[in-house]
PQR file with spaces between the fields and no chain letter, atoms N, CA, C, O and H, PARSE charges and radii, in Angstrom:
ATOM       1  N    MET     1     108.833  109.414  139.633 -0.4000 1.5000
ATOM       2  CA   MET     1     109.789  109.503  138.536 -0.0000 2.0000
ATOM       3  C    MET     1     111.187  109.251  139.099  0.5500 1.7000
ATOM       4  O    MET     1     111.820  110.179  139.603 -0.5500 1.4000
ATOM       5  N    PHE     2     111.672  108.033  139.022 -0.4000 1.5000
ATOM       6  CA   PHE     2     113.006  107.636  139.453 -0.0000 2.0000
ATOM       7  C    PHE     2     113.259  107.961  140.920  0.5500 1.7000
ATOM       8  O    PHE     2     114.411  108.129  141.321 -0.5500 1.4000
ATOM       9  H    PHE     2     111.159  107.279  138.612  0.4000 1.0000
ATOM      10  N    GLY     3     112.211  108.053  141.721 -0.4000 1.5000
ATOM      11  CA   GLY     3     112.378  108.339  143.129 -0.0000 2.0000
ATOM      12  C    GLY     3     112.739  109.785  143.425  0.5500 1.7000
ATOM      13  O    GLY     3     113.198  110.093  144.525 -0.5500 1.4000
ATOM      14  H    GLY     3     111.276  107.916  141.395  0.4000 1.0000
ATOM      15  N    LEU     4     112.536  110.686  142.452 -0.4000 1.5000
ATOM      16  CA   LEU     4     112.847  112.096  142.650 -0.0000 2.0000
ATOM      17  C    LEU     4     111.569  112.871  142.951  0.5500 1.7000
ATOM      18  O    LEU     4     110.528  112.634  142.338 -0.5500 1.4000
ATOM      19  H    LEU     4     112.163  110.436  141.558  0.4000 1.0000
ATOM      20  N    GLY     5     111.660  113.788  143.892 -0.4000 1.5000
ATOM      21  CA   GLY     5     110.545  114.666  144.185 -0.0000 2.0000
ATOM      22  C    GLY     5     110.674  115.955  143.392  0.5500 1.7000
ATOM      23  O    GLY     5     111.651  116.166  142.674 -0.5500 1.4000
ATOM      24  H    GLY     5     112.505  113.980  144.390  0.4000 1.0000
ATOM      25  N    TRP     6     109.668  116.816  143.535 -0.4000 1.5000
ATOM      26  CA   TRP     6     109.680  118.080  142.790 -0.0000 2.0000
ATOM      27  C    TRP     6     110.871  118.975  143.145  0.5500 1.7000
ATOM      28  O    TRP     6     111.418  119.622  142.253 -0.5500 1.4000
ATOM      29  H    TRP     6     108.875  116.645  144.119  0.4000 1.0000
ATOM      30  N    PRO     7     111.291  119.038  144.408 -0.5600 1.5000
ATOM      31  CA   PRO     7     112.465  119.882  144.705  0.2800 2.0000
ATOM      32  C    PRO     7     113.727  119.419  143.963  0.5500 1.7000
ATOM      33  O    PRO     7     114.494  120.236  143.455 -0.5500 1.4000
ATOM      34  N    GLU     8     113.927  118.101  143.910 -0.4000 1.5000
ATOM      35  CA   GLU     8     115.105  117.586  143.210 -0.0000 2.0000
ATOM      36  C    GLU     8     115.034  117.862  141.715  0.5500 1.7000
ATOM      37  O    GLU     8     116.032  118.232  141.097 -0.5500 1.4000
ATOM      38  H    GLU     8     113.304  117.437  144.324  0.4000 1.0000
ATOM      39  N    VAL     9     113.835  117.680  141.126 -0.4000 1.5000
ATOM      40  CA   VAL     9     113.661  117.950  139.696 -0.0000 2.0000
ATOM      41  C    VAL     9     113.909  119.432  139.408  0.5500 1.7000
ATOM      42  O    VAL     9     114.512  119.776  138.391 -0.5500 1.4000
ATOM      43  H    VAL     9     113.024  117.379  141.628  0.4000 1.0000
ATOM      44  N    GLY    10     113.451  120.297  140.289 -0.4000 1.5000
ATOM      45  CA   GLY    10     113.671  121.730  140.127 -0.0000 2.0000
ATOM      46  C    GLY    10     115.150  122.095  140.177  0.5500 1.7000
ATOM      47  O    GLY    10     115.627  122.900  139.378 -0.5500 1.4000
ATOM      48  H    GLY    10     112.961  120.018  141.115  0.4000 1.0000
ATOM      49  N    ILE    11     115.860  121.504  141.108 -0.4000 1.5000
ATOM      50  CA   ILE    11     117.298  121.772  141.231 -0.0000 2.0000
ATOM      51  C    ILE    11     118.026  121.290  139.973  0.5500 1.7000
ATOM      52  O    ILE    11     118.899  121.987  139.456 -0.5500 1.4000
ATOM      53  H    ILE    11     115.472  120.849  141.757  0.4000 1.0000
ATOM      54  N    ILE    12     117.669  120.101  139.481 -0.4000 1.5000
ATOM      55  CA   ILE    12     118.296  119.584  138.257 -0.0000 2.0000
ATOM      56  C    ILE    12     117.997  120.508  137.077  0.5500 1.7000
ATOM      57  O    ILE    12     118.876  120.771  136.256 -0.5500 1.4000
ATOM      58  H    ILE    12     116.960  119.535  139.901  0.4000 1.0000
ATOM      59  N    ALA    13     116.765  120.997  136.989 -0.4000 1.5000
ATOM      60  CA   ALA    13     116.396  121.899  135.893 -0.0000 2.0000
ATOM      61  C    ALA    13     117.190  123.205  135.961  0.5500 1.7000
ATOM      62  O    ALA    13     117.640  123.706  134.930 -0.5500 1.4000
ATOM      63  H    ALA    13     116.051  120.783  137.656  0.4000 1.0000
ATOM      64  N    ILE    14     117.366  123.754  137.151 -0.4000 1.5000
ATOM      65  CA   ILE    14     118.126  124.997  137.306 -0.0000 2.0000
ATOM      66  C    ILE    14     119.592  124.778  136.940  0.5500 1.7000
ATOM      67  O    ILE    14     120.199  125.623  136.282 -0.5500 1.4000
ATOM      68  H    ILE    14     117.001  123.347  137.988  0.4000 1.0000
ATOM      69  N    ILE    15     120.157  123.664  137.358 -0.4000 1.5000
ATOM      70  CA   ILE    15     121.554  123.361  137.017 -0.0000 2.0000
ATOM      71  C    ILE    15     121.704  123.198  135.508  0.5500 1.7000
ATOM      72  O    ILE    15     122.670  123.692  134.927 -0.5500 1.4000
ATOM      73  H    ILE    15     119.664  122.978  137.892  0.4000 1.0000
ATOM      74  N    ALA    16     120.754  122.505  134.866 -0.4000 1.5000
ATOM      75  CA   ALA    16     120.805  122.324  133.412 -0.0000 2.0000
ATOM      76  C    ALA    16     120.696  123.673  132.713  0.5500 1.7000
ATOM      77  O    ALA    16     121.383  123.911  131.720 -0.5500 1.4000
ATOM      78  H    ALA    16     119.970  122.103  135.338  0.4000 1.0000
ATOM      79  N    LEU    17     119.847  124.553  133.216 -0.4000 1.5000
ATOM      80  CA   LEU    17     119.697  125.880  132.634 -0.0000 2.0000
ATOM      81  C    LEU    17     120.984  126.684  132.745  0.5500 1.7000
ATOM      82  O    LEU    17     121.356  127.404  131.818 -0.5500 1.4000
ATOM      83  H    LEU    17     119.289  124.359  134.024  0.4000 1.0000
ATOM      84  N    ILE    18     121.661  126.561  133.878 -0.4000 1.5000
ATOM      85  CA   ILE    18     122.924  127.273  134.069 -0.0000 2.0000
ATOM      86  C    ILE    18     124.012  126.702  133.157  0.5500 1.7000
ATOM      87  O    ILE    18     124.781  127.454  132.557 -0.5500 1.4000
ATOM      88  H    ILE    18     121.360  125.976  134.631  0.4000 1.0000
ATOM      89  N    ILE    19     124.075  125.371  133.053 -0.4000 1.5000
ATOM      90  CA   ILE    19     125.138  124.739  132.264 -0.0000 2.0000
ATOM      91  C    ILE    19     124.932  124.966  130.769  0.5500 1.7000
ATOM      92  O    ILE    19     125.856  125.389  130.075 -0.5500 1.4000
ATOM      93  H    ILE    19     123.451  124.761  133.540  0.4000 1.0000
ATOM      94  N    PHE    20     123.723  124.688  130.267 -0.4000 1.5000
ATOM      95  CA   PHE    20     123.488  124.715  128.825 -0.0000 2.0000
ATOM      96  C    PHE    20     122.966  126.050  128.313  0.5500 1.7000
ATOM      97  O    PHE    20     123.148  126.365  127.137 -0.5500 1.4000
ATOM      98  H    PHE    20     122.972  124.345  130.831  0.4000 1.0000
ATOM      99  N    GLY    21     122.329  126.834  129.153 -0.4000 1.5000
ATOM     100  CA   GLY    21     121.752  128.097  128.716 -0.0000 2.0000
ATOM     101  C    GLY    21     120.373  127.891  128.121  0.5500 1.7000
ATOM     102  O    GLY    21     120.043  126.786  127.691 -0.5500 1.4000
ATOM     103  H    GLY    21     122.180  126.579  130.109  0.4000 1.0000
ATOM     104  N    PRO    22     119.571  128.930  128.090 -0.5600 1.5000
ATOM     105  CA   PRO    22     118.180  128.787  127.648  0.2800 2.0000
ATOM     106  C    PRO    22     118.027  128.435  126.164  0.5500 1.7000
ATOM     107  O    PRO    22     117.012  127.858  125.774 -0.5500 1.4000
ATOM     108  N    LYS    23     119.003  128.765  125.345 -0.4000 1.5000
ATOM     109  CA   LYS    23     118.881  128.488  123.912 -0.0000 2.0000
ATOM     110  C    LYS    23     119.206  127.038  123.578  0.5500 1.7000
ATOM     111  O    LYS    23     118.698  126.510  122.589 -0.5500 1.4000
ATOM     112  H    LYS    23     119.828  129.234  125.661  0.4000 1.0000
ATOM     113  N    LYS    24     120.038  126.385  124.377 -0.4000 1.5000
ATOM     114  CA   LYS    24     120.462  125.012  124.096 -0.0000 2.0000
ATOM     115  C    LYS    24     119.537  123.959  124.704  0.5500 1.7000
ATOM     116  O    LYS    24     119.561  122.807  124.269 -0.5500 1.4000
ATOM     117  H    LYS    24     120.451  126.814  125.181  0.4000 1.0000
ATOM     118  N    ILE    25     118.726  124.320  125.694 -0.4000 1.5000
ATOM     119  CA   ILE    25     117.868  123.356  126.386 -0.0000 2.0000
ATOM     120  C    ILE    25     116.953  122.596  125.414  0.5500 1.7000
ATOM     121  O    ILE    25     116.878  121.371  125.514 -0.5500 1.4000
ATOM     122  H    ILE    25     118.706  125.255  126.048  0.4000 1.0000
ATOM     123  N    PRO    26     116.249  123.264  124.471 -0.5600 1.5000
ATOM     124  CA   PRO    26     115.401  122.494  123.543  0.2800 2.0000
ATOM     125  C    PRO    26     116.196  121.516  122.672  0.5500 1.7000
ATOM     126  O    PRO    26     115.722  120.415  122.391 -0.5500 1.4000
ATOM     127  N    GLU    27     117.391  121.907  122.248 -0.4000 1.5000
ATOM     128  CA   GLU    27     118.223  121.014  121.439 -0.0000 2.0000
ATOM     129  C    GLU    27     118.664  119.796  122.249  0.5500 1.7000
ATOM     130  O    GLU    27     118.644  118.673  121.746 -0.5500 1.4000
ATOM     131  H    GLU    27     117.776  122.802  122.477  0.4000 1.0000
ATOM     132  N    VAL    28     119.055  120.017  123.480 -0.4000 1.5000
ATOM     133  CA   VAL    28     119.487  118.927  124.348 -0.0000 2.0000
ATOM     134  C    VAL    28     118.309  117.997  124.632  0.5500 1.7000
ATOM     135  O    VAL    28     118.466  116.776  124.609 -0.5500 1.4000
ATOM     136  H    VAL    28     119.071  120.930  123.888  0.4000 1.0000
ATOM     137  N    GLY    29     117.147  118.557  124.897 -0.4000 1.5000
ATOM     138  CA   GLY    29     115.954  117.748  125.151 -0.0000 2.0000
ATOM     139  C    GLY    29     115.568  116.913  123.942  0.5500 1.7000
ATOM     140  O    GLY    29     115.213  115.742  124.077 -0.5500 1.4000
ATOM     141  H    GLY    29     117.020  119.548  124.916  0.4000 1.0000
ATOM     142  N    SER    30     115.635  117.508  122.768 -0.4000 1.5000
ATOM     143  CA   SER    30     115.314  116.788  121.542 -0.0000 2.0000
ATOM     144  C    SER    30     116.286  115.641  121.305  0.5500 1.7000
ATOM     145  O    SER    30     115.868  114.533  120.968 -0.5500 1.4000
ATOM     146  H    SER    30     115.923  118.460  122.658  0.4000 1.0000
ATOM     147  N    ALA    31     117.566  115.894  121.476 -0.4000 1.5000
ATOM     148  CA   ALA    31     118.576  114.852  121.285 -0.0000 2.0000
ATOM     149  C    ALA    31     118.392  113.722  122.301  0.5500 1.7000
ATOM     150  O    ALA    31     118.524  112.547  121.958 -0.5500 1.4000
ATOM     151  H    ALA    31     117.906  116.794  121.749  0.4000 1.0000
ATOM     152  N    LEU    32     118.091  114.077  123.533 -0.4000 1.5000
ATOM     153  CA   LEU    32     117.870  113.067  124.567 -0.0000 2.0000
ATOM     154  C    LEU    32     116.636  112.231  124.243  0.5500 1.7000
ATOM     155  O    LEU    32     116.649  111.011  124.409 -0.5500 1.4000
ATOM     156  H    LEU    32     117.984  115.032  123.812  0.4000 1.0000
ATOM     157  N    GLY    33     115.576  112.880  123.783 -0.4000 1.5000
ATOM     158  CA   GLY    33     114.360  112.161  123.407 -0.0000 2.0000
ATOM     159  C    GLY    33     114.591  111.188  122.265  0.5500 1.7000
ATOM     160  O    GLY    33     114.101  110.060  122.300 -0.5500 1.4000
ATOM     161  H    GLY    33     115.565  113.871  123.648  0.4000 1.0000
ATOM     162  N    LYS    34     115.336  111.617  121.252 -0.4000 1.5000
ATOM     163  CA   LYS    34     115.635  110.733  120.119 -0.0000 2.0000
ATOM     164  C    LYS    34     116.487  109.548  120.562  0.5500 1.7000
ATOM     165  O    LYS    34     116.284  108.424  120.104 -0.5500 1.4000
ATOM     166  H    LYS    34     115.735  112.533  121.224  0.4000 1.0000
ATOM     167  N    THR    35     117.428  109.802  121.441 -0.4000 1.5000
ATOM     168  CA   THR    35     118.287  108.734  121.945 -0.0000 2.0000
ATOM     169  C    THR    35     117.482  107.711  122.740  0.5500 1.7000
ATOM     170  O    THR    35     117.641  106.505  122.549 -0.5500 1.4000
ATOM     171  H    THR    35     117.593  110.716  121.813  0.4000 1.0000
ATOM     172  N    LEU    36     116.621  108.193  123.630 -0.4000 1.5000
ATOM     173  CA   LEU    36     115.813  107.281  124.430 -0.0000 2.0000
ATOM     174  C    LEU    36     114.818  106.512  123.567  0.5500 1.7000
ATOM     175  O    LEU    36     114.569  105.332  123.817 -0.5500 1.4000
ATOM     176  H    LEU    36     116.492  109.173  123.785  0.4000 1.0000
ATOM     177  N    ARG    37     114.242  107.167  122.550 -0.4000 1.5000
ATOM     178  CA   ARG    37     113.307  106.498  121.650 -0.0000 2.0000
ATOM     179  C    ARG    37     114.009  105.383  120.884  0.5500 1.7000
ATOM     180  O    ARG    37     113.472  104.283  120.759 -0.5500 1.4000
ATOM     181  H    ARG    37     114.444  108.125  122.347  0.4000 1.0000
ATOM     182  N    GLY    38     115.203  105.659  120.371 -0.4000 1.5000
ATOM     183  CA   GLY    38     115.969  104.642  119.658 -0.0000 2.0000
ATOM     184  C    GLY    38     116.344  103.479  120.554  0.5500 1.7000
ATOM     185  O    GLY    38     116.284  102.321  120.140 -0.5500 1.4000
ATOM     186  H    GLY    38     115.640  106.553  120.473  0.4000 1.0000
ATOM     187  N    PHE    39     116.728  103.785  121.777 -0.4000 1.5000
ATOM     188  CA   PHE    39     117.090  102.749  122.742 -0.0000 2.0000
ATOM     189  C    PHE    39     115.888  101.857  123.040  0.5500 1.7000
ATOM     190  O    PHE    39     116.012  100.634  123.098 -0.5500 1.4000
ATOM     191  H    PHE    39     116.776  104.726  122.114  0.4000 1.0000
ATOM     192  N    LYS    40     114.722  102.481  123.230 -0.4000 1.5000
ATOM     193  CA   LYS    40     113.501  101.736  123.534 -0.0000 2.0000
ATOM     194  C    LYS    40     113.093  100.846  122.359  0.5500 1.7000
ATOM     195  O    LYS    40     112.662   99.711  122.563 -0.5500 1.4000
ATOM     196  H    LYS    40     114.621  103.474  123.184  0.4000 1.0000
ATOM     197  N    GLU    41     113.227  101.352  121.138 -0.4000 1.5000
ATOM     198  CA   GLU    41     112.901  100.560  119.952 -0.0000 2.0000
ATOM     199  C    GLU    41     113.821   99.348  119.830  0.5500 1.7000
ATOM     200  O    GLU    41     113.368   98.259  119.477 -0.5500 1.4000
ATOM     201  H    GLU    41     113.577  102.273  120.972  0.4000 1.0000
ATOM     202  N    GLU    42     115.095   99.527  120.116 -0.4000 1.5000
ATOM     203  CA   GLU    42     116.039   98.410  120.032 -0.0000 2.0000
ATOM     204  C    GLU    42     115.744   97.349  121.090  0.5500 1.7000
ATOM     205  O    GLU    42     115.904   96.156  120.830 -0.5500 1.4000
ATOM     206  H    GLU    42     115.463  100.411  120.402  0.4000 1.0000
ATOM     207  N    ILE    43     115.322   97.764  122.258 -0.4000 1.5000
ATOM     208  CA   ILE    43     114.997   96.808  123.315 -0.0000 2.0000
ATOM     209  C    ILE    43     113.760   96.003  122.932  0.5500 1.7000
ATOM     210  O    ILE    43     113.717   94.793  123.155 -0.5500 1.4000
ATOM     211  H    ILE    43     115.192   98.733  122.469  0.4000 1.0000
ATOM     212  N    ASN    44     112.752   96.665  122.357 -0.4000 1.5000
ATOM     213  CA   ASN    44     111.503   95.990  122.017 -0.0000 2.0000
ATOM     214  C    ASN    44     111.574   95.226  120.707  0.5500 1.7000
ATOM     215  O    ASN    44     110.675   94.439  120.414 -0.5500 1.4000
ATOM     216  H    ASN    44     112.787   97.648  122.176  0.4000 1.0000
ATOM     217  N    LYS    45     112.610   95.434  119.913 -0.4000 1.5000
ATOM     218  CA   LYS    45     112.761   94.771  118.621 -0.0000 2.0000
ATOM     219  C    LYS    45     113.173   93.318  118.851  0.5500 1.7000
ATOM     220  O    LYS    45     114.149   93.047  119.550 -0.5500 1.4000
ATOM     221  H    LYS    45     113.340   96.074  120.151  0.4000 1.0000
ATOM     222  N    PRO    46     112.424   92.382  118.257 -0.5600 1.5000
ATOM     223  CA   PRO    46     112.805   90.978  118.451  0.2800 2.0000
ATOM     224  C    PRO    46     114.113   90.662  117.730  0.5500 1.7000
ATOM     225  O    PRO    46     114.351   91.132  116.617 -0.5500 1.4000
ATOM     226  N    THR    47     114.940   89.875  118.367 -0.4000 1.5000
ATOM     227  CA   THR    47     116.206   89.468  117.757 -0.0000 2.0000
ATOM     228  C    THR    47     115.956   88.275  116.850  0.5500 1.7000
ATOM     229  O    THR    47     114.893   87.658  116.921 -0.5500 1.4000
ATOM     230  H    THR    47     114.747   89.493  119.271  0.4000 1.0000
ATOM     231  N    SER    48     116.900   87.945  116.017 -0.4000 1.5000
ATOM     232  CA   SER    48     116.746   86.798  115.125 -0.0000 2.0000
ATOM     233  C    SER    48     116.633   85.510  115.933  0.5500 1.7000
ATOM     234  O    SER    48     115.951   84.576  115.510 -0.5500 1.4000
ATOM     235  H    SER    48     117.764   88.446  115.959  0.4000 1.0000
ATOM     236  N    GLU    49     117.287   85.446  117.079 -0.4000 1.5000
ATOM     237  CA   GLU    49     117.207   84.267  117.931 -0.0000 2.0000
ATOM     238  C    GLU    49     115.787   84.086  118.472  0.5500 1.7000
ATOM     239  O    GLU    49     115.281   82.965  118.526 -0.5500 1.4000
ATOM     240  H    GLU    49     117.841   86.204  117.423  0.4000 1.0000
ATOM     241  N    GLN    50     115.154   85.170  118.865 -0.4000 1.5000
ATOM     242  CA   GLN    50     113.777   85.101  119.351 -0.0000 2.0000
ATOM     243  C    GLN    50     112.831   84.716  118.220  0.5500 1.7000
ATOM     244  O    GLN    50     111.884   83.962  118.443 -0.5500 1.4000
ATOM     245  H    GLN    50     115.564   86.080  118.820  0.4000 1.0000
ATOM     246  N    GLU    51     113.068   85.218  117.017 -0.4000 1.5000
ATOM     247  CA   GLU    51     112.216   84.903  115.884 -0.0000 2.0000
ATOM     248  C    GLU    51     112.313   83.421  115.550  0.5500 1.7000
ATOM     249  O    GLU    51     111.303   82.796  115.228 -0.5500 1.4000
ATOM     250  H    GLU    51     113.837   85.831  116.836  0.4000 1.0000
ATOM     251  N    ASP    52     113.526   82.843  115.624 -0.4000 1.5000
ATOM     252  CA   ASP    52     113.705   81.429  115.362 -0.0000 2.0000
ATOM     253  C    ASP    52     112.936   80.578  116.368  0.5500 1.7000
ATOM     254  O    ASP    52     112.315   79.580  116.001 -0.5500 1.4000
ATOM     255  H    ASP    52     114.347   83.351  115.886  0.4000 1.0000
ATOM     256  N    THR    53     112.979   80.973  117.625 -0.4000 1.5000
ATOM     257  CA   THR    53     112.271   80.264  118.674 -0.0000 2.0000
ATOM     258  C    THR    53     110.763   80.340  118.453  0.5500 1.7000
ATOM     259  O    THR    53     110.056   79.349  118.633 -0.5500 1.4000
ATOM     260  H    THR    53     113.483   81.784  117.923  0.4000 1.0000
ATOM     261  N    ASP    54     110.273   81.515  118.065 -0.4000 1.5000
ATOM     262  CA   ASP    54     108.854   81.685  117.804 -0.0000 2.0000
ATOM     263  C    ASP    54     108.400   80.842  116.614  0.5500 1.7000
ATOM     264  O    ASP    54     107.293   80.304  116.633 -0.5500 1.4000
ATOM     265  H    ASP    54     110.848   82.320  117.919  0.4000 1.0000
ATOM     266  N    GLN    55     109.230   80.716  115.582 -0.4000 1.5000
ATOM     267  CA   GLN    55     108.868   79.935  114.420 -0.0000 2.0000
ATOM     268  C    GLN    55     108.863   78.431  114.751  0.5500 1.7000
ATOM     269  O    GLN    55     108.059   77.684  114.194 -0.5500 1.4000
ATOM     270  H    GLN    55     110.129   81.152  115.566  0.4000 1.0000
ATOM     271  N    ASP    56     109.735   77.991  115.636 -0.4000 1.5000
ATOM     272  CA   ASP    56     109.782   76.591  116.021 -0.0000 2.0000
ATOM     273  C    ASP    56     108.511   76.186  116.774  0.5500 1.7000
ATOM     274  O    ASP    56     108.057   75.046  116.671 -0.5500 1.4000
ATOM     275  H    ASP    56     110.388   78.599  116.089  0.4000 1.0000
ATOM     276  N    ARG    57     107.960   77.102  117.510 -0.4000 1.5000
ATOM     277  CA   ARG    57     106.754   76.806  118.299 -0.0000 2.0000
ATOM     278  C    ARG    57     105.520   76.681  117.403  0.5500 1.7000
ATOM     279  O    ARG    57     104.566   75.997  117.775 -0.5500 1.4000
ATOM     280  H    ARG    57     108.329   78.028  117.595  0.4000 1.0000
ATOM     281  N    SER    58     105.517   77.312  116.255 -0.4000 1.5000
ATOM     282  CA   SER    58     104.336   77.302  115.367 -0.0000 2.0000
ATOM     283  C    SER    58     104.133   75.971  114.699  0.5500 1.7000
ATOM     284  O    SER    58     103.188   75.805  113.928 -0.5500 1.4000
ATOM     285  H    SER    58     106.292   77.867  115.953  0.4000 1.0000
């Protein structure tokens, strides 16, 4: 996972817990998940330029 081992992931988790607190962690995780999902959908979504190229090939 991004070249991180378990010790590094643990340290990041502890720092996040200290910064955001235990009540905010689920909200932050949910917001991050929605952001990454939207980003991934936009990357995989064909652009109009790609659609034009695909139609020309048919």
